Backbone as JSON, one array per atom type, in Angstrom:
{
  "sequence": "MRTRSISKLSRGTFLGLDVMTGIAVLAMFAVPLPTARAQPGVGAIPNLQDGNASHPPENPSTLSLQARASAQTAEQVRAECIQGRRTICGRILKVLPDGLVVESGYTSLMRPPLDKSWLAPGTVPAAREPNLVEGSEPGCVCVGLVFLSDIPKSRSLKPRPYDYVVLQAYPAGQYTYTSAGTLQRTVRRFSALLQTAVLANTDTAGTKPPMPIPSPSPPAAAAGRN",
  "N": [[21.03, -79.61, 68.03], [23.45, -77.61, 68.27], [24.07, -77.7, 65.4], [22.26, -76.69, 64.44], [21.57, -74.13, 65.23], [23.85, -73.3, 63.83], [23.34, -72.97, 61.92], [21.1, -71.42, 61.61], [22.3, -69.22, 62.12], [24.28, -68.93, 60.13], [22.1, -68.46, 57.85], [21.06, -66.37, 58.76], [23.09, -64.54, 58.51], [23.29, -64.25, 55.81], [21.03, -63.46, 54.78], [21.25, -61.08, 55.93], [23.56, -59.95, 54.63], [22.41, -59.59, 52.33], [20.57, -57.51, 52.54], [22.59, -55.29, 53.03], [23.62, -55.64, 50.44], [21.72, -54.49, 48.79], [21.01, -51.93, 49.92], [23.35, -50.67, 49.27], [23.26, -50.72, 46.69], [21.25, -49.44, 46.02], [21.91, -46.6, 46.97], [24.21, -46.07, 45.18], [22.7, -45.95, 42.74], [21.24, -43.5, 44.0], [23.02, -41.11, 43.95], [23.59, -38.3, 42.63], [24.28, -37.81, 39.29], [27.49, -36.07, 37.77], [26.83, -33.05, 36.34], [26.93, -32.84, 32.42], [29.06, -30.48, 31.37], [28.09, -28.2, 28.15], [30.26, -27.76, 25.61], [31.1, -24.93, 23.93], [30.13, -24.68, 20.92], [29.82, -27.16, 20.8], [27.54, -29.57, 20.52], [25.96, -27.96, 21.7], [22.6, -26.24, 22.55], [20.84, -23.97, 21.07], [20.47, -20.52, 22.22], [17.36, -19.42, 22.1], [16.5, -16.85, 22.58], [19.03, -15.42, 22.45], [19.38, -15.08, 19.76], [18.44, -12.86, 18.61], [20.14, -10.75, 19.79], [21.81, -9.84, 17.76], [20.12, -8.15, 16.87], [18.75, -5.69, 17.92], [16.11, -4.05, 19.77], [14.69, -1.45, 18.05], [14.53, 2.12, 18.69], [12.57, 3.83, 20.63], [12.68, 6.68, 19.93], [13.76, 6.79, 17.74], [11.35, 5.57, 15.95], [9.78, 7.29, 16.12], [10.93, 9.85, 15.12], [11.13, 9.01, 12.56], [7.67, 8.37, 12.15], [7.39, 11.21, 12.14], [8.47, 11.92, 9.73], [7.43, 10.99, 7.75], [5.14, 11.5, 8.28], [5.16, 14.76, 7.64], [6.38, 14.43, 5.32], [3.64, 13.3, 3.63], [2.0, 15.46, 4.17], [3.15, 17.27, 2.67], [2.95, 16.39, -0.06], [0.4, 16.27, -0.04], [-0.35, 19.41, -0.02], [0.99, 20.14, -2.43], [-0.74, 18.36, -4.26], [-2.74, 19.74, -4.3], [-2.29, 22.47, -4.94], [-1.84, 21.75, -7.41], [-4.37, 20.83, -8.55], [-6.51, 20.77, -10.92], [-9.42, 22.12, -13.49], [-11.13, 19.99, -15.06], [-12.85, 19.49, -17.52], [-14.36, 18.65, -20.55], [-15.23, 16.2, -23.06], [-15.71, 13.0, -23.09], [-13.79, 10.5, -24.18], [-13.76, 7.96, -23.68], [-14.63, 4.86, -22.11], [-13.53, 3.41, -19.3], [-12.96, 0.49, -17.11], [-11.64, 1.37, -14.56], [-11.88, 4.37, -15.01], [-12.05, 7.49, -16.79], [-11.21, 7.98, -19.8], [-10.52, 11.24, -20.84], [-11.08, 14.62, -23.11], [-9.83, 17.36, -22.21], [-11.0, 21.03, -22.02], [-12.83, 21.98, -22.77], [-14.36, 24.93, -22.5], [-16.74, 25.85, -22.46], [-18.38, 24.53, -21.37], [-18.71, 25.14, -18.65], [-20.72, 26.87, -17.82], [-23.77, 28.22, -16.69], [-26.55, 26.39, -17.12], [-25.2, 24.01, -17.07], [-22.94, 24.04, -15.58], [-23.86, 22.64, -13.15], [-23.9, 20.27, -12.39], [-21.59, 17.46, -12.61], [-21.71, 16.42, -14.96], [-22.46, 16.22, -17.95], [-25.03, 15.34, -21.2], [-24.42, 14.43, -24.14], [-25.63, 15.65, -25.77], [-25.22, 18.21, -25.61], [-24.39, 21.65, -26.77], [-21.55, 22.16, -27.29], [-18.04, 23.29, -27.46], [-14.71, 22.9, -28.05], [-11.97, 25.03, -27.27], [-9.58, 26.07, -29.64], [-6.98, 27.39, -28.95], [-6.33, 27.66, -26.39], [-4.52, 27.92, -23.4], [-3.03, 25.82, -21.23], [-3.09, 27.03, -17.78], [-1.03, 27.42, -14.74], [-2.23, 28.11, -12.38], [-3.79, 26.9, -9.06], [-6.69, 25.15, -10.01], [-6.99, 26.24, -12.49], [-8.35, 25.79, -16.06], [-7.85, 22.5, -17.53], [-5.88, 21.25, -19.7], [-6.13, 19.09, -22.7], [-5.48, 15.57, -23.84], [-6.43, 13.54, -21.09], [-6.45, 11.14, -18.03], [-9.02, 10.32, -15.99], [-9.8, 9.59, -12.85], [-12.1, 7.82, -9.67], [-14.43, 8.96, -9.95], [-17.38, 10.6, -9.22], [-19.88, 8.25, -7.64], [-23.06, 7.16, -9.28], [-26.52, 6.27, -9.36], [-28.36, 7.24, -11.59], [-26.95, 8.85, -12.88], [-24.48, 7.81, -15.23], [-21.77, 7.74, -16.97], [-20.94, 7.9, -20.57], [-19.56, 7.04, -23.82], [-18.68, 10.2, -25.34], [-20.28, 12.09, -24.15], [-20.14, 14.64, -21.82], [-17.84, 16.32, -19.82], [-17.43, 17.99, -16.14], [-15.22, 18.77, -13.66], [-13.48, 18.79, -10.65], [-10.17, 17.61, -10.23], [-7.3, 16.25, -9.03], [-3.67, 15.93, -9.56], [-2.69, 12.36, -10.11], [-0.23, 10.98, -10.93], [0.63, 9.16, -14.12], [-0.85, 7.75, -16.8], [-1.56, 4.89, -18.72], [-3.33, 4.03, -21.27], [-4.89, 1.86, -24.31], [-5.67, 2.8, -27.18], [-6.45, 3.04, -29.8], [-7.13, -0.48, -31.89], [-3.98, -2.09, -31.35], [-2.36, 0.1, -30.55], [-0.9, 2.15, -27.8], [-1.23, 5.11, -25.52], [0.17, 6.81, -23.38], [-0.73, 9.26, -20.35], [-1.65, 12.14, -19.0], [-2.85, 11.3, -14.91], [-5.59, 11.91, -13.55], [-7.3, 12.3, -10.21], [-10.39, 12.12, -8.93], [-10.64, 12.45, -6.1], [-8.74, 13.72, -3.55], [-7.51, 12.25, -1.89], [-6.76, 9.72, -2.84], [-5.14, 10.65, -4.43], [-3.15, 11.82, -3.41], [-2.22, 9.4, -1.83], [-1.22, 8.11, -4.39], [0.77, 9.6, -4.96], [2.43, 9.7, -2.89], [3.75, 7.22, -3.25], [6.23, 7.29, -4.34], [8.6, 8.39, -2.3], [9.33, 11.04, -0.72], [9.97, 12.35, -2.6], [8.52, 15.27, -5.28], [5.1, 15.46, -6.31], [4.09, 14.8, -9.54], [3.65, 17.63, -11.23], [1.13, 19.1, -13.33], [1.58, 18.58, -16.42], [0.72, 19.87, -19.65], [-0.89, 17.74, -21.93], [-0.16, 17.34, -25.68], [-3.36, 17.7, -27.97], [-5.62, 15.99, -29.54], [-6.2, 16.21, -33.0], [-9.01, 19.17, -33.75], [-12.11, 17.9, -33.72], [-15.32, 17.18, -34.59], [-17.46, 19.76, -33.2], [-19.45, 18.7, -31.61], [-21.5, 16.24, -30.36], [-24.01, 16.18, -32.14]],
  "CA": [[21.18, -78.29, 68.3], [24.58, -76.83, 67.82], [24.41, -77.59, 63.95], [20.54, -76.29, 63.66], [22.03, -73.11, 65.82], [24.77, -72.24, 63.18], [22.52, -72.95, 60.1], [20.17, -70.32, 61.77], [23.01, -68.17, 62.02], [24.47, -68.68, 58.48], [20.89, -67.69, 56.98], [20.86, -64.85, 58.96], [24.4, -63.8, 57.97], [23.33, -64.29, 54.69], [20.28, -61.95, 54.55], [22.04, -59.67, 56.12], [24.44, -59.34, 53.31], [21.47, -59.33, 50.84], [19.86, -56.36, 52.77], [23.69, -54.45, 52.89], [23.8, -54.82, 49.34], [20.53, -53.92, 48.56], [20.92, -50.95, 50.4], [24.75, -50.22, 48.68], [23.13, -50.64, 44.95], [20.27, -48.48, 45.92], [22.41, -45.79, 47.37], [24.89, -46.18, 44.09], [21.92, -44.91, 41.91], [21.09, -42.05, 44.25], [23.84, -40.31, 43.83], [23.45, -37.59, 41.77], [25.58, -37.78, 38.57], [27.89, -34.42, 37.76], [25.92, -32.54, 35.0], [27.85, -32.45, 31.72], [29.03, -29.35, 30.33], [28.41, -28.31, 27.29], [31.41, -26.51, 25.44], [30.94, -23.87, 23.31], [30.0, -24.89, 19.69], [29.72, -28.73, 20.25], [26.21, -30.27, 20.64], [25.13, -26.79, 22.59], [21.33, -26.01, 22.19], [21.7, -22.6, 21.08], [19.19, -20.06, 23.24], [16.49, -18.53, 20.71], [16.31, -15.32, 22.49], [20.46, -14.91, 21.86], [19.3, -14.53, 18.16], [17.94, -11.34, 18.89], [20.97, -10.17, 20.68], [22.29, -9.19, 17.01], [19.23, -7.24, 16.38], [18.0, -5.21, 18.89], [14.91, -3.68, 19.32], [14.25, -0.17, 17.75], [14.75, 3.13, 19.25], [11.5, 4.57, 20.45], [12.74, 8.26, 19.52], [13.92, 6.58, 15.98], [10.39, 5.57, 15.28], [8.79, 8.43, 16.78], [11.49, 10.62, 14.12], [10.18, 8.4, 11.4], [6.79, 8.66, 11.99], [7.06, 12.22, 12.08], [9.18, 12.34, 8.32], [6.57, 10.51, 7.07], [3.89, 12.58, 8.22], [5.65, 15.51, 6.9], [6.17, 14.35, 3.49], [2.63, 12.89, 3.34], [1.38, 16.98, 4.67], [3.95, 18.14, 1.48], [2.32, 15.73, -0.82], [-1.27, 16.47, -0.13], [-0.33, 20.2, -0.26], [1.31, 19.94, -3.57], [-1.68, 17.91, -4.82], [-4.06, 20.72, -3.77], [-1.96, 23.2, -5.72], [-1.6, 21.4, -8.86], [-5.49, 20.36, -9.15], [-7.25, 21.3, -12.49], [-10.88, 21.47, -13.7], [-11.69, 18.63, -16.08], [-13.94, 19.96, -18.65], [-14.22, 18.16, -21.95], [-15.61, 15.1, -24.06], [-15.49, 11.62, -22.65], [-13.65, 9.54, -25.61], [-13.06, 6.44, -23.57], [-15.2, 4.62, -20.91], [-12.9, 1.77, -18.97], [-13.51, 0.26, -15.54], [-11.36, 2.33, -13.49], [-12.12, 5.94, -15.09], [-12.12, 7.96, -18.16], [-10.56, 9.02, -21.16], [-11.38, 12.74, -21.72], [-10.42, 15.51, -24.1], [-10.39, 18.34, -21.86], [-10.55, 22.47, -22.37], [-14.25, 22.72, -23.2], [-14.78, 25.95, -21.62], [-18.06, 26.11, -22.62], [-19.03, 23.51, -20.23], [-18.76, 25.73, -17.28], [-21.78, 28.05, -17.98], [-25.12, 27.76, -16.11], [-27.06, 25.49, -15.97], [-24.08, 22.87, -16.9], [-22.13, 23.81, -14.06], [-24.76, 22.47, -11.78], [-23.54, 18.68, -12.32], [-20.32, 16.86, -12.84], [-21.85, 14.87, -15.92], [-23.68, 16.41, -19.43], [-25.57, 14.32, -22.46], [-23.48, 14.78, -25.46], [-26.52, 16.65, -26.92], [-25.45, 19.81, -25.58], [-24.05, 21.86, -27.92], [-20.05, 22.79, -26.97], [-16.8, 23.43, -28.06], [-13.3, 23.04, -27.67], [-11.22, 26.18, -27.35], [-8.45, 25.61, -30.22], [-5.96, 28.4, -28.63], [-6.55, 27.54, -25.18], [-2.85, 27.46, -22.84], [-3.37, 25.38, -19.7], [-1.86, 27.84, -16.62], [-0.34, 26.96, -13.77], [-2.64, 28.16, -11.0], [-4.71, 26.11, -8.81], [-8.13, 25.05, -10.4], [-7.59, 26.59, -13.71], [-8.82, 24.51, -16.71], [-7.15, 21.52, -17.74], [-5.83, 21.14, -21.4], [-5.4, 18.16, -23.55], [-6.15, 14.22, -23.09], [-6.05, 13.39, -19.11], [-7.37, 9.91, -17.46], [-9.9, 10.67, -15.12], [-10.61, 8.62, -11.87], [-12.34, 8.48, -8.76], [-15.32, 9.72, -10.37], [-18.5, 10.15, -8.31], [-20.88, 6.85, -7.67], [-24.49, 7.51, -9.08], [-27.33, 5.34, -10.22], [-28.67, 8.11, -12.21], [-25.51, 9.77, -14.0], [-23.66, 7.05, -15.63], [-20.79, 8.25, -18.26], [-20.92, 7.36, -21.99], [-18.69, 7.94, -24.74], [-18.9, 11.87, -26.6], [-20.87, 12.48, -22.89], [-19.39, 15.76, -21.35], [-17.3, 16.12, -17.94], [-17.11, 18.86, -15.1], [-15.08, 18.23, -12.28], [-12.05, 19.52, -10.3], [-9.53, 16.78, -9.76], [-5.79, 16.1, -8.53], [-2.81, 15.13, -10.5], [-1.99, 11.18, -9.38], [0.99, 10.45, -12.25], [0.26, 8.88, -15.31], [-1.89, 6.49, -16.98], [-1.68, 3.71, -20.17], [-4.63, 2.63, -22.19], [-5.06, 1.13, -25.26], [-6.3, 4.49, -27.53], [-6.94, 2.5, -31.37], [-5.9, -1.52, -31.6], [-2.78, -2.27, -30.36], [-1.51, 1.3, -29.8], [-1.07, 2.12, -26.45], [-0.65, 5.74, -24.96], [0.41, 7.58, -21.74], [-1.23, 10.54, -20.81], [-1.46, 12.33, -17.13], [-3.95, 10.95, -14.56], [-5.95, 12.97, -12.53], [-8.48, 12.05, -9.55], [-11.48, 13.32, -8.44], [-10.5, 12.17, -4.65], [-7.6, 14.19, -2.93], [-6.88, 11.2, -0.63], [-6.31, 8.82, -3.79], [-3.9, 11.19, -5.02], [-1.99, 11.74, -2.36], [-1.32, 7.67, -1.86], [-0.55, 7.8, -5.61], [2.26, 10.26, -5.21], [3.5, 9.27, -1.75], [4.19, 5.8, -3.56], [7.88, 8.0, -4.6], [8.36, 8.91, -1.01], [10.7, 12.01, -1.01], [9.93, 13.18, -4.21], [7.56, 15.68, -5.03], [4.37, 14.54, -7.02], [4.17, 15.34, -10.86], [3.09, 18.68, -11.88], [0.79, 18.99, -14.69], [1.82, 19.21, -17.82], [-0.55, 19.56, -20.6], [-0.6, 17.06, -23.15], [-0.8, 17.67, -26.68], [-5.03, 17.37, -27.94], [-5.84, 15.62, -31.24], [-6.92, 17.47, -34.14], [-10.2, 18.91, -33.39], [-13.44, 16.86, -34.86], [-16.64, 18.04, -34.77], [-17.85, 20.23, -32.26], [-20.11, 17.89, -30.62], [-22.23, 14.8, -31.2], [-25.14, 16.66, -32.81]],
  "C": [[22.41, -77.56, 67.77], [24.55, -76.44, 66.29], [22.82, -77.03, 63.84], [20.88, -74.56, 63.83], [23.03, -72.36, 64.61], [23.86, -72.31, 61.69], [21.59, -71.43, 60.55], [21.49, -69.09, 61.51], [23.67, -67.68, 60.71], [23.64, -68.21, 57.6], [20.97, -66.67, 57.52], [21.92, -63.77, 58.43], [23.99, -63.35, 56.49], [22.56, -63.29, 53.74], [20.74, -60.87, 55.15], [22.93, -58.78, 54.85], [23.64, -58.86, 52.1], [21.07, -57.8, 51.17], [21.5, -55.21, 52.64], [23.42, -54.11, 51.26], [22.49, -54.56, 48.43], [20.44, -52.19, 48.66], [22.24, -49.83, 49.31], [24.03, -50.06, 47.22], [22.27, -49.51, 45.15], [20.97, -46.93, 46.26], [23.82, -45.12, 45.89], [23.93, -45.29, 42.77], [21.36, -43.62, 42.55], [21.55, -40.45, 44.07], [23.74, -39.52, 42.36], [24.73, -37.39, 40.53], [26.07, -36.26, 38.33], [27.21, -34.1, 36.45], [27.46, -31.99, 33.91], [27.73, -31.13, 31.31], [29.07, -29.1, 29.0], [29.32, -27.11, 26.78], [30.59, -25.78, 24.12], [30.95, -24.27, 21.58], [29.55, -26.66, 19.76], [28.77, -28.91, 21.4], [25.58, -28.87, 21.82], [23.4, -26.79, 21.6], [21.38, -24.65, 21.99], [20.41, -21.75, 21.72], [18.7, -19.09, 22.0], [16.34, -17.27, 21.03], [18.07, -14.84, 22.16], [20.35, -14.48, 20.24], [18.9, -13.4, 17.81], [18.8, -10.79, 19.25], [21.56, -9.2, 19.34], [21.83, -8.13, 16.34], [17.92, -6.5, 17.53], [17.02, -4.32, 18.83], [15.15, -2.13, 18.93], [14.06, 1.11, 18.86], [13.63, 3.78, 19.42], [12.05, 6.05, 19.7], [13.06, 7.76, 18.05], [12.74, 6.41, 15.24], [9.56, 6.7, 15.3], [9.32, 9.54, 15.37], [11.03, 10.27, 12.54], [9.08, 8.33, 10.81], [6.48, 10.14, 11.25], [7.17, 12.8, 10.47], [8.26, 11.96, 7.87], [5.23, 11.07, 6.72], [4.11, 14.22, 7.51], [5.49, 15.21, 5.44], [4.15, 14.19, 2.93], [1.93, 14.43, 3.31], [1.98, 17.23, 3.08], [3.34, 17.64, 0.34], [1.25, 16.28, -0.79], [-1.27, 18.33, -0.44], [-0.18, 20.89, -1.79], [0.14, 19.53, -4.8], [-2.96, 19.11, -5.14], [-3.29, 22.22, -4.76], [-1.71, 23.04, -7.35], [-2.9, 20.88, -9.24], [-5.68, 20.91, -10.29], [-9.01, 20.94, -12.66], [-10.81, 20.76, -15.05], [-12.92, 18.95, -16.94], [-13.6, 19.61, -19.89], [-15.12, 16.66, -22.25], [-15.17, 13.71, -23.61], [-15.1, 10.84, -24.02], [-13.97, 7.88, -25.52], [-13.86, 6.01, -22.39], [-14.49, 3.42, -20.24], [-13.46, 1.95, -17.34], [-12.62, 1.24, -14.86], [-11.15, 3.82, -13.92], [-12.33, 6.14, -16.55], [-11.45, 8.55, -18.91], [-11.12, 10.45, -21.55], [-10.47, 13.84, -22.37], [-10.81, 17.2, -23.58], [-9.84, 19.76, -22.48], [-11.7, 22.61, -22.91], [-14.97, 23.91, -22.41], [-15.91, 26.33, -21.27], [-18.87, 25.5, -21.75], [-19.3, 24.03, -18.78], [-19.6, 27.08, -17.46], [-23.03, 27.24, -17.25], [-26.32, 27.34, -16.96], [-26.14, 24.09, -15.86], [-23.52, 22.78, -15.83], [-22.21, 23.19, -12.83], [-24.18, 20.67, -11.56], [-22.46, 18.35, -13.2], [-20.37, 15.89, -14.69], [-22.94, 15.56, -16.92], [-24.06, 15.59, -20.51], [-24.6, 15.19, -23.58], [-24.73, 15.37, -26.44], [-26.02, 17.88, -26.76], [-24.62, 20.6, -26.2], [-22.43, 22.73, -26.81], [-18.87, 22.56, -27.22], [-15.76, 23.48, -27.51], [-12.29, 23.9, -28.1], [-9.59, 25.97, -28.37], [-7.19, 26.39, -29.84], [-5.83, 28.2, -27.17], [-5.36, 27.16, -24.6], [-3.08, 27.17, -21.37], [-2.66, 26.42, -18.46], [-1.32, 26.82, -15.6], [-1.01, 27.28, -12.32], [-3.74, 27.18, -10.67], [-6.45, 26.28, -9.53], [-8.28, 26.01, -11.49], [-7.61, 25.25, -14.54], [-7.48, 23.84, -17.53], [-7.46, 21.47, -19.47], [-5.4, 19.67, -21.98], [-6.14, 16.74, -23.41], [-5.63, 14.01, -21.58], [-6.98, 11.87, -19.33], [-7.86, 10.63, -16.3], [-10.35, 9.46, -13.83], [-10.65, 8.45, -10.77], [-13.39, 9.24, -9.41], [-16.75, 9.63, -9.48], [-19.58, 9.07, -8.96], [-22.18, 7.09, -7.8], [-25.18, 6.66, -9.64], [-27.74, 6.55, -11.21], [-28.04, 8.19, -13.04], [-24.68, 8.54, -14.3], [-22.69, 7.68, -17.29], [-21.22, 6.98, -19.35], [-19.91, 7.97, -22.69], [-19.4, 9.18, -25.49], [-20.04, 12.3, -25.42], [-19.95, 13.66, -22.35], [-19.32, 15.94, -20.11], [-17.2, 17.32, -17.84], [-16.76, 18.86, -14.07], [-13.47, 18.71, -11.9], [-11.33, 18.02, -9.58], [-7.89, 16.89, -9.41], [-4.98, 15.36, -9.26], [-2.51, 13.86, -9.39], [-1.48, 10.5, -10.49], [0.06, 10.49, -13.39], [-0.33, 8.01, -15.41], [-1.56, 6.11, -18.65], [-2.82, 3.44, -20.35], [-3.96, 2.63, -23.5], [-5.75, 2.15, -26.37], [-7.11, 3.15, -29.0], [-6.0, 0.7, -31.21], [-4.92, -2.23, -30.67], [-1.92, -0.94, -29.86], [-2.23, 1.73, -28.65], [-0.3, 4.12, -26.43], [-0.92, 6.5, -23.53], [-0.29, 9.01, -21.85], [-1.33, 10.72, -19.35], [-2.92, 11.87, -16.98], [-4.53, 11.64, -13.82], [-7.35, 12.25, -11.33], [-9.1, 12.95, -8.95], [-11.3, 13.49, -6.63], [-9.01, 12.74, -4.34], [-6.99, 13.13, -2.54], [-6.44, 10.09, -1.52], [-5.06, 9.66, -4.32], [-2.98, 11.6, -4.74], [-1.33, 10.2, -1.97], [-0.67, 7.17, -3.31], [0.66, 8.41, -5.88], [2.93, 10.09, -4.22], [4.0, 8.04, -2.19], [6.02, 6.42, -3.68], [7.77, 8.71, -3.47], [9.57, 10.21, -1.14], [10.81, 12.79, -1.8], [8.55, 13.78, -4.43], [6.82, 15.12, -6.33], [4.46, 15.12, -8.71], [3.54, 16.37, -10.86], [1.9, 18.57, -12.92], [1.26, 19.84, -15.21], [1.45, 18.92, -19.12], [0.17, 18.63, -21.8], [-1.29, 17.25, -24.48], [-2.06, 16.87, -27.3], [-4.53, 17.18, -29.42], [-6.28, 16.97, -31.7], [-8.55, 17.51, -33.7], [-10.75, 18.53, -34.23], [-14.25, 17.42, -34.61], [-16.96, 18.52, -33.39], [-18.74, 19.73, -31.01], [-20.91, 16.85, -31.04], [-23.56, 15.42, -31.54], [-26.32, 15.63, -34.03]]
}
């Protein structure tokens, strides 16, 4: 009996020790480990928000001033385009995909009833004034070779070479085209749409749009296509 009691006691003791050992192991793993503190520049994960620290958002007042300056520039360009508008009245020499090459200076096209339409057939009698000098006032007759873009769209009126055009247009820079063979020629460009002319001249922000300067006209050929 004594031996059996000792055996039971020993078994209980070892069982108790096993339980205590398990609790100790669990307690060891349950203790939170100290958090490793990242040293600057060593293994630190960069903060994406900190990347914008060197680029602070623009001041709303600065944006407002920029928008106001842009609006003032556009308005100034618009006023100068209106001031530099010309009456393009002349013979169509070339029909290009983006416009017409016109020899302007045919003031006889401004007579009734030809002034009722922007396009006249090449059979109408018309002649270019040889001694005509281009003025500087808005809407005056344009003299010389020019490129005319943004012409009116019409199903019934299709411009052809040697037809005549009478249209008010606005200065829109210059245009280079191939006149004959590989010979290239640069002429003044005019747009029949004010907004297009303003956009063309606003590309050079802060500078004035080029004012119309008469380009030399080619020697006078036949007065018209008869």
